[in-house]
N, C-alpha and C positions, 0 to 999 in steps of 0.2 A: 617628698620623693614619692609618698603613696599617692599623692595627688598628679603626678606625674605620669607614673604607672597606670592611671585612670584610663589617664587620659591616650595613652598611646595603646593601650585596646581598645577604648572607642575608636580610637584614627582605624586599626589595624582592620576591629571586624565591618566598619563599616567598607575598606575596605575591596577585602572579602566577598560580603554584602554585591556592592556592585559586576565585582568580576564573577562568580558565579551568575548571576541574572545576565551579564554582556554574555556565558557561554550556553544560559540555557532557553536564550530569545530567540522566538520565530517570527515565524513572517504571516503578521497577522492581516496586512494586507493581497497576501495570499496574491501575491509579483510576484513573485518562486516558482510559478508552479507551472506558465506557460511551454505546454510543448505538444507535439500532435502523433498520431499513429506517425503517419505519411511525410519524413519530415524535409525541412528544408535542407541545404546540402550548404546555403548561407550563412542561417542562425546555426553561433552553440550554444544556445539555451536548449533547442530540440534533437532530443535522443535518434538514433535508430530503431526503428522494427526491434525489439531483440529475436538473436538467433538462437538455435538449440544443438547443439552440439553432440551429433548424434552417442562418441565417447562418454561423456561426461551422462552416470544416473543419476534417479531424480530423484534428488532431498539428501544426496550430497554430498562429501567433496571428493574432485573427481581426481585428486592424485597431488596436481597440481598448484593447491594453495582457492582453489577456486570453488566456490559453492550455487550449487544446481534444485535451482528451484520449479516447484513439477508442478504443471495444469493437467488437468484430463477432467473428460467428460463423465459423466455420472450421474443414471436413474436414480431417481430418489423415490420414493412411494411419497407419490402424492405433489413431488413437484417436477416432475420429467427430468428433464438428462437438462444440468448443474454443472459448474464446473466447482473444481476441491483442489483444493491441495497435495502436499506433498505427504500431509499424513490422513486426510481424505475428508476433511474440510471445509466446510461450505465457503464459498468467496458473494461476496456482496456486492450490489452496486451502490447509490445514493443518490434519490435525483435530485439533487439541487446541484450537485456538480457535476459540468458540463462536459459528453464526450468530445465535441470539434471546436475549437483546437480542446485537448481534455485542460482541466482542473482541478484540483481540488476543491472543497468549502469544507470538507471535514477540520475542526482544527482543536489544538488545546486540549478540552476535556472531554473533548468526540469521539478524542483515539488512544481514550483511558479503556471506552467501550468496544468502537471502530478501531482494529489494527490495522494500518496502511499494511497493506502486500509489498515490503521493497525488496525487490531483484537484483541483489547485489552483487551476480555475476554472470551466470548460465541461465535459460530459460528451457525447459524438456517440455513439449507437448506431448499429448495422449488423446484422439478428439477433438481437439479444438486446430480448429487454424493459423500456425503461426503467424501471418500473414496481419491478422487484426491484434496481434501482439504490438506493447508499444512499453513505454516509460514516458510520466513526468515527473521532474523536479520539483522535488517535498522536501523543505531546509535541507539540500543538497544531497538527499538521497532519490535516488531511482525508484520511484512509486512503479509496478507492475496496474500495465491498462488492457484492457481488451474491447476492443471497438471502440475508443478511445476513453469510454470508463473507465476513472482510477478502481483501484478493487483493493477490500477490505477484507479483513477476519470481524467473526463477531467475538465475543468475549465470552457469549456467554453459550457460544458451543464447547461443549468440554469434552466429544468424544467423535471418534468420527462417522462421518452419516449426517450429522441431528443441524436444523435448520433452523435454531428457534429466532432467530431473525427474522424470517422471512416476514413479510409484510408489517415488522416494527415500524409503530409512528407514520405508518400513509407512507415510509420513504427507499426505508431500507430493502432490497427482495435480492434472494439467491439472481445471481448473472448466469445466462445459459451460455454455450457454446459460442452463441450469434452476438453476443452480448445485451441480448435481450433482456428485460428484469422478465425471472418466471412469474405470471398470471394466476397459476395455483396456488392454496396455500398448503402447507402439508399440518 
């Protein structure tokens, strides 16, 4: 009876491991990330540029169960105008990503340091041209893009106004309201 329990426990453990692995798998080939800031109506993988409903408040629910993401142009000492999120944290672009069509390359352990900006519902802007905003599919979620560049937050920025990720590894830069990388260092 005891050997049978051991075998059943091992089989159950193996099945659980396989199920959890399937749930947590990602698209390492990057084929789930094809999208464009200017969408083609016939391609269901491409999302439309994000709209900013005027009634939604930045960084909060609008009362109807939606979540609003805010992107704001902000002058930062040593960087010039860069884009920040709801909490005033600097947003970044990665030189290895591609803007046209939008394609993300930061995956796996990279996303523990560089957190993709997911636009759950609506996006509100201040000082950023709405026509430059869009999304790219990232494992079933819409990652916000600016001028085609997927946007990220840096885990090393712990307070509003910090840009500790600027120039990191010569590939990560604060993004300007036009989608360019900030060329100055802070």
